[in-house]
C-alpha positions in Angstrom: 34.7 119.7 79.1 37.6 119.3 77.0 37.4 117.3 73.4 41.1 115.6 74.5 40.9 112.5 76.2 42.4 112.4 79.3 45.7 110.6 80.1 45.2 109.2 83.4 48.3 108.6 84.5 49.5 112.1 84.4 48.8 114.2 86.8 45.7 115.9 88.0 43.5 118.3 91.3 40.8 116.6 93.2 39.5 120.0 94.9 42.2 121.4 96.8 44.4 118.0 96.1 47.3 117.1 93.8 47.0 114.1 92.5 49.9 112.1 90.7 47.5 110.5 88.1 43.5 110.0 87.9 43.5 106.6 89.8 42.3 105.7 93.0 42.0 102.9 95.1 38.6 102.1 96.2 37.1 101.3 99.5 37.6 97.7 100.5 36.8 96.9 104.1 40.5 95.8 105.4 39.7 94.0 108.4 42.6 94.8 110.0 41.0 96.6 112.9 40.3 94.5 116.0 40.4 96.9 118.6 38.3 99.3 116.2 42.1 101.2 115.7 44.5 101.5 113.5 46.8 98.6 113.0 50.6 98.0 111.6 48.5 95.4 109.3 46.2 98.2 108.0 49.3 100.7 108.1 51.1 98.1 105.6 47.8 97.6 103.6 47.7 101.0 102.4 51.3 101.5 101.9 51.7 98.9 99.8 48.6 100.2 97.5 50.3 103.3 97.8 53.7 102.2 96.5 52.1 100.4 93.7 50.9 103.9 92.4 47.5 104.6 93.3 47.1 108.5 93.4 44.8 108.4 96.7 43.8 105.3 98.9 40.5 104.9 100.6 40.9 103.8 104.0 37.4 102.3 104.9 35.4 102.1 107.0 35.6 105.0 109.6 32.0 105.1 110.8 31.0 108.6 112.6 29.3 106.9 115.8 29.6 103.8 117.5 26.5 102.1 116.7 26.9 103.1 113.2 29.8 100.3 112.3 28.7 97.2 110.6 30.4 95.7 113.3 32.3 96.4 116.5 36.2 95.6 115.0 36.0 98.6 112.8 37.3 102.2 113.4 35.0 104.8 114.9 36.2 108.2 114.6 37.1 109.4 118.3 39.9 111.1 119.4 41.5 107.7 120.8 41.7 107.1 116.6 43.3 110.0 115.6 46.8 109.2 116.4 47.4 106.1 114.6 45.6 107.4 111.3 48.2 110.2 111.7 50.7 107.1 111.6 48.5 105.7 108.6 48.5 109.2 106.4 52.4 109.6 107.6 52.9 106.2 105.5 51.0 106.7 102.8 52.2 110.7 101.7 56.0 108.7 102.2 55.3 106.8 99.3 53.6 109.2 97.2 50.1 109.0 97.4 46.9 111.0 98.8 44.5 108.9 101.4 41.0 109.5 102.2 38.7 108.4 104.8 35.4 107.1 104.2 33.3 108.2 106.6 29.5 107.2 107.2 26.7 105.8 109.3 25.9 102.0 108.6 22.4 102.6 109.5 20.5 99.2 109.0 23.3 97.7 107.4 25.0 97.6 111.0 25.3 94.4 112.8 23.3 95.3 116.2 24.0 92.2 118.0 28.1 92.9 117.8 28.0 96.5 118.7 25.6 95.9 121.1 23.4 99.1 120.1 20.5 99.5 118.2 21.0 99.3 114.3 19.2 102.9 113.4 17.2 103.0 109.9 14.7 105.7 108.4 12.2 103.3 109.8 11.5 99.9 111.9 12.3 96.9 109.8 14.4 93.4 110.3 17.5 93.5 109.3 18.7 90.6 107.3 22.3 91.2 109.1 21.5 90.7 112.7 18.1 89.3 112.6 16.8 92.0 114.9 14.1 94.9 114.2 15.9 98.2 113.6 15.1 101.0 115.2 13.9 103.9 113.1 16.1 107.3 113.9 14.2 110.0 116.0 14.7 113.6 114.9 17.7 113.7 117.6 19.2 110.9 116.2 19.6 112.6 112.7 20.9 115.7 114.1 23.4 114.0 116.3 24.9 111.9 113.2 25.0 114.8 110.8 26.8 116.5 113.4 29.1 113.6 114.1 29.9 113.7 110.1 31.1 116.9 110.3 33.3 116.3 113.7 34.4 112.7 111.9 35.6 115.1 109.1 37.2 117.5 111.6 39.2 114.9 113.0 40.3 113.4 109.6 42.0 116.6 109.2 43.6 116.4 112.1 45.2 113.0 111.6 46.3 114.1 108.1 43.6 112.9 105.6 43.9 114.6 102.2 39.9 113.8 101.8 37.1 112.4 103.0 34.7 110.3 101.1 30.9 110.5 102.9 29.4 106.9 102.2 25.9 107.6 100.4 25.4 104.2 98.6 24.5 100.5 99.6 21.4 101.3 101.9 24.1 102.7 104.7 22.0 104.8 106.9 21.9 107.9 104.6 21.2 105.5 101.3 18.6 103.8 103.2 16.9 107.0 103.8 17.1 107.8 100.4 15.1 104.6 99.0 11.6 104.7 98.9 11.6 100.7 100.2 13.0 101.8 102.9 11.9 105.2 104.3 8.8 105.4 105.2 8.1 108.0 107.1 5.8 110.7 107.0 7.9 113.5 108.9 10.6 115.6 106.9 12.8 113.4 105.8 10.7 110.7 104.2 7.7 110.9 101.7 8.9 112.8 98.7 12.4 112.6 97.0 13.3 116.2 98.1 12.1 114.8 101.7 14.3 111.5 101.5 17.5 113.7 100.0 17.4 116.5 102.4 19.8 113.7 105.0 22.3 113.6 102.3 22.6 117.3 101.6 22.5 118.5 104.8 25.3 116.1 105.8 27.6 117.2 102.7 26.4 121.0 103.6 28.0 120.4 107.4 31.2 118.5 106.4 31.8 121.0 104.0 31.1 123.8 106.6 33.6 122.2 108.6 36.6 121.8 106.7 36.0 124.4 104.2 38.8 123.8 101.5 41.3 122.2 103.4 40.7 118.8 102.2 38.1 117.2 99.3 34.7 116.2 99.6 33.6 113.3 98.3 30.3 111.2 97.9 30.1 107.6 97.2 26.2 107.7 95.8 24.2 104.9 94.6 23.0 104.9 91.1 21.0 102.1 91.7 20.2 100.0 95.1 19.3 96.9 92.8 16.8 96.6 94.7 12.8 96.5 93.6 11.1 99.3 94.3 14.1 100.9 96.1 16.1 103.8 95.0 17.9 104.5 91.7 16.5 106.0 87.7 15.2 109.6 87.8 15.3 109.8 91.2 19.4 109.1 91.6 19.9 111.1 88.6 17.8 114.2 90.5 19.7 113.9 93.4 22.8 113.6 92.2 22.1 117.1 90.6 20.8 118.8 93.8 24.0 117.5 95.0 26.2 118.9 92.2 24.0 121.8 92.5 24.7 122.7 96.5 28.5 122.8 95.4 29.4 120.7 98.6 31.0 118.3 96.9 34.3 117.7 95.0 33.3 114.9 93.2 30.6 111.6 92.8 32.3 107.8 93.5 28.9 106.2 91.3 28.4 102.7 92.7 25.3 100.4 92.9 24.0 97.8 95.0 22.9 97.3 98.7 24.6 95.5 101.3 21.6 95.1 103.1 19.3 93.5 100.2 21.3 92.8 97.1 25.4 93.2 97.2 26.6 91.2 94.0 24.7 93.9 92.2 28.1 95.7 93.0 30.6 93.7 92.8 29.8 91.3 89.9 31.2 87.7 89.2 31.4 84.5 90.9 29.3 83.9 94.0 31.7 82.3 96.7 28.4 81.0 98.7 30.7 78.3 100.1 33.3 80.4 101.4 30.9 82.7 102.7 28.9 80.1 104.4 32.1 78.5 106.1 32.8 82.0 107.8 29.9 81.6 110.4 29.1 78.6 112.8 25.9 76.2 112.6 23.1 76.7 111.7 23.9 79.7 110.5 26.3 78.3 108.0 23.5 75.5 107.0 21.2 78.8 106.2 23.8 80.2 104.0 24.1 76.9 101.9 20.7 76.7 101.6 19.2 80.5 100.8 22.4 82.0 100.4 21.4 82.4 96.4 18.2 84.4 96.7 20.9 87.3 99.0 24.0 86.4 97.1 22.7 86.4 93.8 24.7 86.4 90.3 25.8 89.0 87.7 28.1 88.2 84.9 31.5 90.3 85.0 32.9 92.5 82.1 35.0 95.6 82.5 33.9 98.8 83.2 30.3 97.3 83.8 28.9 100.2 85.3 29.9 102.3 82.6 26.4 102.5 80.8 24.7 103.4 84.2 27.1 105.8 84.7 27.1 107.8 81.1 23.9 109.2 82.0 25.0 111.0 85.0 28.1 112.1 83.0 25.7 113.3 80.2 23.8 116.0 83.3 26.6 116.6 85.8 29.6 118.9 85.3 30.4 117.7 88.6 33.7 115.6 88.8 32.6 111.8 88.2 34.8 108.9 89.7 33.8 105.6 87.9 34.2 102.0 89.3 33.2 98.6 88.9 35.4 96.2 86.5 38.3 99.4 86.2 40.5 96.0 85.7 42.6 96.9 82.8 44.0 99.7 80.6 41.8 99.7 77.7 38.9 99.9 80.7 40.6 103.2 81.9 40.9 105.1 78.8 37.4 103.9 77.5 36.6 106.4 81.2 38.8 108.8 80.2 37.3 109.2 76.6 34.2 109.2 77.9 34.3 112.0 80.4 35.0 110.8 83.9 37.8 112.6 85.8 38.8 109.5 88.0 38.5 105.9 88.2 38.6 103.8 90.9 40.3 99.8 91.4 39.5 97.8 94.5 40.0 93.9 93.4 42.5 94.7 90.9 44.5 95.8 93.5 44.0 93.0 96.0 45.7 91.0 93.8 48.2 93.0 92.7 49.0 96.1 94.6 51.5 97.2 91.9 49.2 97.2 88.7 49.3 100.8 88.4 52.9 101.4 88.2 52.9 98.2 86.1 50.0 99.7 83.8 52.0 103.2 83.8 55.0 101.4 82.4 53.4 99.3 79.8 54.0 95.9 81.6 51.1 95.0 82.1 47.2 95.9 79.9 45.4 93.6 82.0 44.8 92.4 85.7 45.3 88.7 86.0 42.2 89.6 88.5 39.7 86.4 87.9 36.7 88.1 89.4 36.3 85.1 91.1 35.5 87.2 94.5 37.2 84.9 97.3 38.3 88.0 98.6 35.1 89.0 99.5 34.7 86.7 102.7 38.4 87.3 104.1 37.2 90.5 105.2 36.8 88.4 108.5 40.3 87.7 108.6 41.9 90.0 106.8 40.8 91.3 103.3 43.2 89.8 101.0 43.4 87.7 97.4 42.9 84.3 98.3 45.1 83.8 95.0 48.5 85.1 95.8 48.0 85.3 99.5 46.4 81.7 101.1 47.3 82.6 104.7 45.5 84.9 106.6 46.2 88.2 107.6 45.8 89.1 111.3 
């Protein structure tokens, strides 16, 4: 790596893709696909981010199979979805930005009641999402899902995407296979770390075989589940090294947390428990108010809050790394660059102000006004937005 700090606002290369800067829009479920297809509202959401200066915006979440959605309103990758996705990529490209599709299978995070299909997991367990028992993925399921990732990546190419982001985090299916707490299998996909990592490596390999160098291939990868007995530490670093050595990825986006058991470990800041509870009917609403603190735990916010964890990966990997988590100021961006990270990713700060990157590049703003209240999180059910500046629900 060069000893000179990178300028985040200068052009950069991500695999085969030329980007206008090093600042990416992280995947945040937009809540704008009521029929599991692209809408004008979804296109406008990403057009505004692109117009605001992001180098690349990430469409989340594009499931590789219908049962792999967290609920039935999410896009799943099929031919019917391609025309709308192509309109979206055209709109983003017209603003001078690139666009990535986040591909994955929600596994135990899927809401089987909403999807009307069993949620798959490495092993049978009670899902706190749907309060139903998950189904252990059979070998045939695993092969189907690996193939589905490759097929989804091909559809992404046909729709004009510049990159795909493989979801290996947050205890979605591939992340759940990595977890010794969630994976109790005794076959070639369970037990040892090498076995638990097999699905991640085979998926990345299948996607790269399918798309070659046509687009960039990124993986969103958990450094730590934030769950006792879960995936993290030396195991996480070892798997990251294997993924790098396999040569199928153009970058790793480093993340933490479990959508299944500890979501706030990623988000940090205030816990909007009352707002979350209001999204559900009784008696779920009362249950969330009474017991929600056990699920939505509180972690203090500070800028670049994942930097210390990510530095262990930066020290050991030559693979380009994307730092997220509290990238809400010019100082945090510059710190990431000076510590050797190739890219940074923003989410909440761009919900508050999609023009933030342009403003930072012009030295008009140094710090995002985002208060990290996290009241944007419950809005995913009506259209993800910052409630401080968009009081009306987006539909």
